[in-house]
N, C-alpha and C positions, 0 to 999 in steps of 0.2 A: 612703541608700543610696548609695553609691561609685558613679563613673562606670564602672568594670571589672565592678562587679556588676549594674549597672542594664544593660550590654551584654548581660551573660550572661545575665540573665532574659528579654532580650528574644527572643535567639537561642534561650534553651531553648524557649518558648514557640510561635516559628516552627517549630521543629525537633517540637515534637509535632505539630502541626498538618499536619506533610510526613510524619512516621512514622505518624499516622493515616490520610492519605490512599493513601501506599504499601500500608499492610497492607490498606485497602479494595481498590485495584487488585490487589495478589497475592493477596489471599485469595478475591475474588470474580471475579477475571480466569477462574479457571481453570471457574467456572459461566458464564462468558460463551460458553465455546467448545461448549456443548452442550445441546440442548434440555432443557426439564425433562422431556419424555418419556422420556429416555433415561437417566435418572439413576442407571438399575440396571446401565447399562454401568462398568466401573472405569475411571479416567484411564489416560493413555497412561502414565504415571511407572510404572502398576502392571502395563503389561501389558508384559511382554519379547517383540519380535518372533520368529516362527518362524523356523527354518533353512529355506534354498532347498532343494526338493528336485531331486533329480539332474536331468539335461537329458532331456527326452521331447517327444513332439509338443505341439505349440502350435495351435491352432485359434482364431483371434480373429473373431468375428463382429461386424461395424459395422451397427449399428440407427440411422441419423441419426434426431436428435428424440427419442429416447429421454430420458425425465427420472424421477424417483422418485416421482411421482405415478401413474405409469402401472403399477406394481408391484403385483398385487393376488392373493391367493390362488388366488382364484375365477375372476377375468378374464385372469390371464397365470398359469397354471399352470406353466409351463417356465420363466418369467424367477422367478415366486417361488421356483422348487426352485433358482435358482443362486444368489440371494440367501440362501437357508436354511442350503444346503452349502456356501457359500463367503466371499469377503471381498468387501468392497463399498466404494464412496466415490461423494462428490459427482466430477463431471469439467467441470474447464473448458476448453472448446474454441475458445477464442479463437484465430485463426490472424491472418491479415494485415487483412483488414476488422473492422469491427463486428459482423457478422454471418456465421458459419461456414456456407459452402453443404456440400453432400455430399461433390462434387470437392475442395473446401479440405481435410475432415478426413482425405480419404483420402490425399491428397497431401501432408497434414502426416504421417501414418504411415509412408509410403514415404519421406520425407524424416528423420526425426527431428529436425525443425524447423519452424518454422512456413512454409508453402506455400498458394497460391492461384491460382483461377483469374487470369485477365489483368482488371486494373482496368479500367472502365466509365465512365469520366470521373472526376469528383469523388465521385461516390454511394460514401459510407462503408459501407451496406448494397446493394449491387448485386446485380440480381437474379442469381438461379442458373443457368447455364448447364448444359447438358446434360452426361451423364458421356459422354466419348468411348469409343469404341470401339478391339478388337484389331483391326488389319490383318490382309491375308493372309499378311503376312511377319511378325506376332508382334510389330508394333510399334504400340503406341497413336497413334492417329490424333490430327493436332497437338500432337504433344508438345514441340516446340521451342517453342512458344506458351507453354507452361507454364514451359518451362527460362529463357525470356528474361523471363517476369512472375516468376519468382523471384531472378532477378538484379536486378531494378531493385526489389525492396522491402529490399535491403540486410539480408538476415536471416541470410545466411552461411548459408541452407539449401541442400541439394545433393538434386535430386531423385533417387531409387533407391537412397539410401544404407542403405536397409533392407537392400534385394535384396543390393548389394555386400557389407555387413557380413557377413551370412548365410553367401553366397558363398563369403568367403575362408574360412570354415570346413567350407567342403564339404557346405552344407545350401541347399537348394531350396526356393523359394518359390511354391506354386501359388494360382491363384486361381479364385474360385466365383463367377460373378457380374460386372458391369461395372464397379461400384464397386473391388472387391478386385482387379482388374486396375490399375487405376492405383496402388494401396497397394503391387504386387507387383509394378510395373516397374522396371528398375535406370535408371542412369543414361543410357541413350540409349533409353527408353522399350521395351524389349524384355520381354516375359512369358514366362519359362519355360512355365507351364504355365498355361493360361487354359481354363476351362469354363464353359457358362453353367447356371442353378441347376436342378438335376435331381433331384427325390426319389429316382428308381430308382436314380443313379450317384453317390449320395452316398459309400459306403463304400469304394469306387473312389476318388473323386476326392479324398476325405480323406486316403488312402493314399497320393498319390502324392509326396509331399516332407513332411519333418519339420514345415514350418509351412504353414499354410493359412489365407488370408483369404477370408473369406465375406461376399459381399452379397446378403440376402435381401429386401432392401427398406429402406424406410424409413417414419418417419412426417411427415407434408408440410400436418397441419391442424391447428388448434387447435380446433376445433368437435367439441364431446363427440361428437354421436354418430357422424359420419365418423372421430373418431380412435378411438372402441371399435372400429369395424369392421376397421379397418387394423390394430390392436394385436391383434385376434385373427387375424388371418391370421399376422402375424408373429411370434406366439408359437406358432402352429401349426408355422411354419419351423423356430423355433428346436426345438422337439422332436424335428422330422425330423433335425435337425444333432447333437444330442447323441445321439440312440438310435443315429447311424451313428459316430460319434467314437470311437477307441480306448479302452479302458479309462483307459489310463497316461497320455492327454493332458491337457492344462490348457485351457482354455477360458475366453476371456476376451470377453463382452458390452460392447460400447462404444456408447453413444450419440456417435459423433463428429461430429456436426453438427447444426445447430439446424433446427427445424421450420419457420421462415418469417423473417419480418424483423424479428423482435425476437430479441435474445439470453438466453438463459437458461442455467442451471447444469444440465447434464446427470449421467449416470451411469454408472457403470462396476461391473461384477461378474466376479469370477475364481473358478474352481472346477478343482479337479485335487488331483492327489497330494500329502499334505504339508501343504495349504491350510487352517488349520481357519477355520471360521467367524468374522469379525470384520470389522476395519476397514483401508483400506488407508491407508500414509502416505508420502508423496513427500519425498524432502529437498531438492524444487525448491520445495513450499510449505511445508513443517515445520509442517504443520498435519494432525491426524488427521483422515480424512474428507475429504480434498480432494486429490486431484492434477491433472494435466495432460494433455490430449492429447499433448504433444511428450513425455511420459512413457512415452508406449504403446510406441514401437519400443525402447528401452532395456528395459523389461520380458519383452518378446518376448525379445530378443538372452539377456538373463539367463537366462530361463527356457531356453533352449538353451545355456546355461555359457558364455556370452561377455559381453563388454562392447563397448560401441560405442563411435564415436571420440569425440574431444576438442572436438569441433565441434558434437556436438549439446547442445541447453540442458537435457534432460530427464534424471532419473533412472528407474532402475528402482526400485518402490516395495517397501515391505514390509509384511508384513501382521501387524496386533496382533490377537491372537485376544481375544475377551470372550465373557460369559457369558450376554448378554444375546439377546434374542430376535432372529429376522429383522424383526419388526413393529417394535422399537424402532430398529432400525438404519434402516429406512426411514423411522421418523418424524424422524430425525436427519437424512438426507439432506433431506426435504422441507422440515426449518427451517430447513435451510442454502440451498436454493434460493428458498421463500421470503422470506429475509430480504434476499437479495443482489434478487430481482425487485421488491422493495417499495422499498427504498433507492435503487437506483439511479437509477429516474424522478425523484424528490424531491432527489438530490444539486444538477443545474443549477438547479433553481431556488430551492434552498437558497442556493446562492454568489451568485445575481444577487440576490435578497431581501435576503441578510444586507448586500452589498455598499450597497443602496440605502439600508436602514436606517443602516449607517456613516454614508451622507453627508447621512442626515438629521441626525444627532446630531452631527454636527463641524458642519453651519448652524446647531445650534440651539445649540450653544458658543459659535460665532462673533456670532449677534444678542446674546446673554445678554451678550458682553465688552464689544460696542460699545450697548448698552441705558442710559441715562440717563434716562430720564422714570420711573423708578421709586424707590422709597424705597429706603433700603438694608436696612431689614427684608425686602422682596420681593423684593430681589437678592440677600440670603444665602439665604433661602429658594429662590428658584429655582437658586441656585449648588449647594447641596446636593442638592438633586431630581437636576440634571444629573450631578454627581457620582456621584450613587449607580447611575445609569442607567446612566453609562460604566464603573462598576466592575464591573456585573452583565453588560453586554455584552461586556466584555472575557472574562468568565467561559464565554460560548458555546462557544467551541472544545472547551474540557476537557470541557464539558457533553455535547458530540457522542459522545465517546469514550464516558465514564460512563455513558450512557442505554444504552449495549450491555448492562449489569449488569440490565436492566429487561426482560420479555419483553414490550415493548410490541407486538409484532407479534400476540399474541395477544387484547388487550382491545378493540381496534374500529377505525376507517378510518386507516390509515397516516398520512396527512399530519398530521392532525388528533391522534392519538393521541402519534407522536414528536414534533410540537410541544410538546406539553404538556409530556412527559417533559424534552427539553431546556430547555423555560424553568423547570421546577421545580427541575432540578438548578442550573442558571445561578443561581437564585435562592436556593439554600442558599448556594453557592460565595461569591457576592457578598457574602451577610451575614456571613461568615465572614470575610471579607476587612474588610469593612467594621466589624467589632465587637472584632475583636482588640487585644490589650494594644498591637498596633505602629501602630494608627490614630491616634495623638499625634506619630508621628514623619514627616518627610519621605519621601515616596515607601514608606512604611510599607504602607497599603493596595496601592496596585499592585504592591508588592514580593513581597507576601503572595500576588496572583493570578497573580504570574510564578514563584511556587514551587509553588501549586498546579499550574497547568500543565506547567511543566517535569516534575514529580512523575508526571503523570497519563502524560504523553509518554514519558518514560525506564521508567517503572516498568511500563508495558504492553509496551515491547520487550523489557526483561531477563527479563519473565514469560512470553513466548512471542506476542505481538502478537497476542491473544486479544480485545482492543478495537478495534482498526484495521479488521475486515475487516467490510463493509456497514454502515458509520458513515458519517453525513453529510459528515464530515472526513476519512476513513478512506479504504481501498484498496475499491475495488468488483470483488469476485472476476471476473464476468464481461469486466471490463475485461482481465482476464491481465497485469496490469503485476506489483505486490507483493504478495505474501503475507505477509511477516515484515520485521521491522525498521524502518527509516523511511524514506518516500519523500518526495517534496517538501514536501509540506503538513505532516507530521509534524514534519519538520526545521524548518521555518518556525518552527514554532511552539516548538518546542524550543529552539532556537538563540534566537529573539528573547527569549523569557523569561529564557533563562538570562543574555544579556549585561545584563538589566535588572535582575537579580536581583543580579548582579555588581557593578552600577553602587550598589545600595544598599547592599549590605555594605562595599562598600569606603570609602563615604562615610560609614555609620555607623562603621567604625573610625577614620576621619579626624576626627570628631567628638568622638570620646572619648580623643583624644591618641595613638592607636597607629594611624596610618596604614599601618606597614609590615604589622601584623595584618592590617587590612583587607584590603590588597592581597592577601596571601596565600593569605586566606579566600576571595577573589575566584577567584584562580588556581586553586585547590584545585576550587572548585565550576565553573569553566571546563573542567579537565583532567579530570573526571568527565564532564560531558557529551560533550566530545571521544572519549572510550573509547566510551561507550555508543555513540554515535552510528556510531563507524569500527570498533567491535568485530565481527569478521565471525560471531560469536555472539550478538549484540543487535542493533544498528543494520543492520551490514552495509551503509554507506553510504560510497560513494567520493569523491561529491564534497562532502561535507557536513564533513568534517575540515579539507578544504581552504578552505573559508568561515569557519568557526567557530574552529579555532585563530588562524589571524592577527587575528581580532578579538579574541579573549581577550587575545594577548599585548600587542597594542596597545594595550588598555584597562587592563591591569595595570600597563606601564610607566610611562604616565601617572599611573595612582594612586600608584605608588611615589615622585612627584615627576623622573622622570626625562624627558630630551627624547627625543622620538622622532623621529631623526634618519635620514638614508639608511641609515646603517650600519645602526643595528638592524632597519629595515625590511628589509632586505637578510638579516639574521641571523635575522629571522622567518619572511621566506619560505623559507631554505634548511631550517630545522627542520620547517616543512610539508610541503615535498618528500618530507624524508626520511621522515616520520612516514608520509605515506601511500603510498610505494613500500613500508617495511617491512610496513603492515600488507597492502597487496596479497601481496607474495611470502609471508609467512607461512601466508595464506588459499591461496595458487598450490599451495603445499608441500603442505596437505592432501590425502587422496586426493580425486579427481574427483567421486566422488558427494557428499562432503560441502564442496565450495567454494562459497561465494556469489557476490555480482555482484563482489566485489573478485577474486578469484582467478581467475574467468572471463575478466575484462577483462584481465588478465596472459594468459593462455591466446592470449587474440582477437590480442594486441599480437604475440605470437608469430609466429600465424599470419598476421599481416599483415593484418591486419581492424581496426584500428584507426580508418585513416581511414574507411571506411563508418561506424563507430559514431560518429564526430564528426559527420559527416554528417549522421547519422539525427539525433542531439540538435539540430542547428542547424536542421532542418527542422521537427522537433516545435515548438522554441521558436516558429519563424516562424509555424508554422500557429496556434499559440494566441495569439499576437499579434495575427494579421488576423482571427482565426477569430469575434470577437464585438467588438462597440463598448466593453465594458465594459472589454477587456482593451486595446484601445487608450489607455485611459486610465494603466495601469500605467506607461510611460517620461513620461509627463507627468507623474504625479504623483511620479516620481522623481526627474527634474529640480526641481521645485520645492521638495522636501525638502530637496535639494542647496545649491541657495540659501539656503534657511532656515535650514540650520546653518552655510554658509560666512559669511553675512551676518547674524549674528543680530539686528543693529539695523534690518534692512530691515522694510517691511510685510509680510513673510512671517514672519520669524523673531523681532518683536517680542513675538507673545504669549508666546512661552515663556521671557521674561525673568524672568517671576517664580519660575519654576521652578530655573533656572539661577542664580538669587541663591540659592534656599535649598540646592542640591544642585549646586555648581560642575563636578562630574565627571561631571552629568549631558549636556551638549553631545559631552565626548569621547564618551560611552556611546552616543550616537545616532550619532553618526560613526561608530563602529565597527559598530554595527547596519545603517548603511547599505552599508559596506563589505564586510560578512557577506552582504547581501542582492544586492548585484551579483556578487560572485564566486559565489555558490551560483547566480545567473541563468545564469553562461556556464560552469560547471563540470556542470550537469546537464540530462537532458533533461525539457522541460517546466519549465524554472526558470522562467519567466515567473510561474507559481505561488508562489514564494519571496517577493518583495516584497509581492504582493499579499495573501497570507496573515497573513503578518508583523507587516502593518499591522492587521489585525482585532484582534490583542493590544495591540500597541504605542500605536495612536493614540487610542482610550479610556482608556488607562491614563496616559498623556501629557496628556488632557484633563483626568483627576480629580486629576491631581499640579499642574497650570496652576492649577484653580479652589482646589483647596486651599490654593496658595501664596496668592493673592489674597486669599481670606479670611483669613489669618493676617497678611498684610501688605497693609494698605490704600493704602501708597503707588501700588499699581499699578490702583486702582479704576479711576482715569480715562487707562488706557493710558501712564505714565508708563515712563522708559525705566530699566532695572534697571543696576546697578553689574557684577554678574556677580563681587562681591566675595567676601568671606566669609560665611557662611550667617547668617541672622537668627535660626536656631532653635536653640538651646543646650540644651534638655533639660533 
C-alpha cells in the first residue's frame, strides 16, 4: 500500500469512528432531554409554539418551596388543575446566593434580575431574614438595605424595575401579602396597592390593577407530615385565588424560592386564555421544560403586551403544546429535579477523587520510569498496563457526558450506579482507542481519545446541549450558570482535545511527505472547533475563541515550517480580536430575546457595565483559587509545566523527550495548549477550571504517548537524552 493510500485508510478509520460517535450523540441526545415516562410527548421540533394571547389581567401567585413532587391530583387539586389545564416547566430559582430565600425570590421578580437580601458574612447559604413590611407611608421598611445589597452584587439589577416598566405602560401592580409587596415595590420601595391576604376581599383586591402579585405563604420544611399540612393549606388558598380571578386573566403559580438550606429545582405553572396544555421554553435556557426565575418579570410584561428593558437577563417564555397527560408532564419535571438533586452533591467529590486518582496515575508512571530492578519483560507488561489505564482514564470526561444517555437514576444508589456507568463507558471508549488500526502510529490511541472527546463535546453543543445538564463534568441547573453551549469545563475538554488531535493530524501529514496537507487539515479541524465554540447558535462562548484561535494558528504556522515571529503573533492577535468582535456584534444585532452571552455582553458594554463584569469574573477566579487546597495546586502545576516545556532537557522536561523524538511537533502543540489554558484562565469567569480540566485529558494521554515511545525506542529505557530530531517511526 502506498503512503497516500495508507494515510487515507488511517483517516478513514478514524472518520468512521467519529461519525459513529456523532451519530450516537446526535440520535440519542434527544432521548437524554426527556425521561422515559414522557415518551408519549412529541419532541420540541414537532411542537410549534402557540401565539401569545392578547393583553389581559395577570395574577402571579408565589409559593416558595413548591416543587414537582408536590403536585398530586388528590392532595393538591388546585395545583393539579393548573398543571392539567395549562403549561408547566421546571423553574431554576438561583438568585445571588446558593439558596434562594423568599425575600430573594420576590426581589428578583420585582427587579427582573438577580437580587437578594444583604450578605451575612461569607456564608453562601445565609439564613433567611423575615419579609419586610409596608410602612404607613406606603414604602417598604429597610428598602435602602436591599438597594445597597443589589449594587454590591454587580449583577446590574435594578430593584423595582417590574413596577417601573409596567408603570410606563400605564399599568399598576397590586400586592396581596407581604412577599408580594416586595415584588410590587418600585425603585424607591413604594407600593401602589398593598393588602393582606383576606379571602372575603379577594375579588376586589384582584381587580385593583391589571397585574396582581399574591403571597399566600410558602413551604418551609422537607418533613413529609408537616409539608403535607402546609401543602393542603396553600392549595386551599390557591383555590380561593383561582375562584376570585377574572375569567380572562392569566394565572402564574411559581415556586420562586427554596424551602430550606438546600437548593433544588422548583416548578412554575401557567394557565389562561390561549395557553394550551404543554411545556414552557425560555430562550434563556434553550431547554424545553426549563425556565429561570429571571424569566418571570419579562413574562408578566409580555402578557401585558410589552417588553422589558435590555438590562433584564431573562426572556418571556413560549408555550410548546403537547398531547401528553398532566401526569407525564409532572414526571418530566420530577425527573429533571431528581437528576439535578442527585448529581450536584456528587460533582464536587467526583472532581476531588478524580484529581487524586490522576495524581496516583502520575506517580505510578514516574515510578515505572525510574524502576530498574525488574526485568525487561516485567517492565514491558507494567508499561502496557499503565498505558492502558492512562488511555481509559483520559476517556472518563467524555464518559461522564455519555452517561446521560443511560437512565441510571432509576436503577440504584446514585453514587454507585453513576460511577459504574461512567466506568463502563470509559472502558468501552478506551478499548476502541487502544484496539483501532491507528494504535500502531505515534499518538494513534491518544489522538483517537482526543477525537472521541471533541466529537462528544462538540456534538452535544450542536444538537442542543442535552448531555451537559446534570452530569458530573457538565452544568448543574441549580447553580444557574449555563444551560446551553460550552461552559469552561466543556471548552477545556474540547480545546485541549482538538489541539492534540491537530498535532497528530499535522504530524501524520509530515510523515507521509505532505506537511502542507497535514497542516491545512489541522487548520480545518481547529477552525471547525472555533466556530462551534463561538457560534451564538451552538457554543455561545465569548472567551473560548479568544483562547483557542491563537493556539490553533500558532500550531499551524509551525507545522507549515514557518517562523512564528512577532509580526505573525500580532497578526494572529488582530484576527482573533476581529473574530470575537464580529461574533459578538452579529449576535447583538439579533432580537433581544434571541441573544446569547455574546450579544448581551455587547449590550452590557454599551450600558457601561463592562467593568462590573470584569470585576465579577476576576473575583470568581480568585475565590476558586483560594477556596480549596487542590485549587491552589493549579498555578503551581502551570509553572512546572511551563518550565518543562521551555527546558526540555531539564529534570521536569526529560521524561517527554521520547515522545518529542517520535512526534517533533508535539512540544509545539503542548506549548499552544498551555497558551490556550492561560488565555482561557484570564478571559473567563471561573477560568481557573480550564487548565485543571484540560489536564485531566492531556496528562494521561501524554503518559500513554511517552510509554509507547519508550516501548518502541529502547534508547530511552534508562533515561537517556533524546535528540528531538527526525522521528524514528516510518510506518
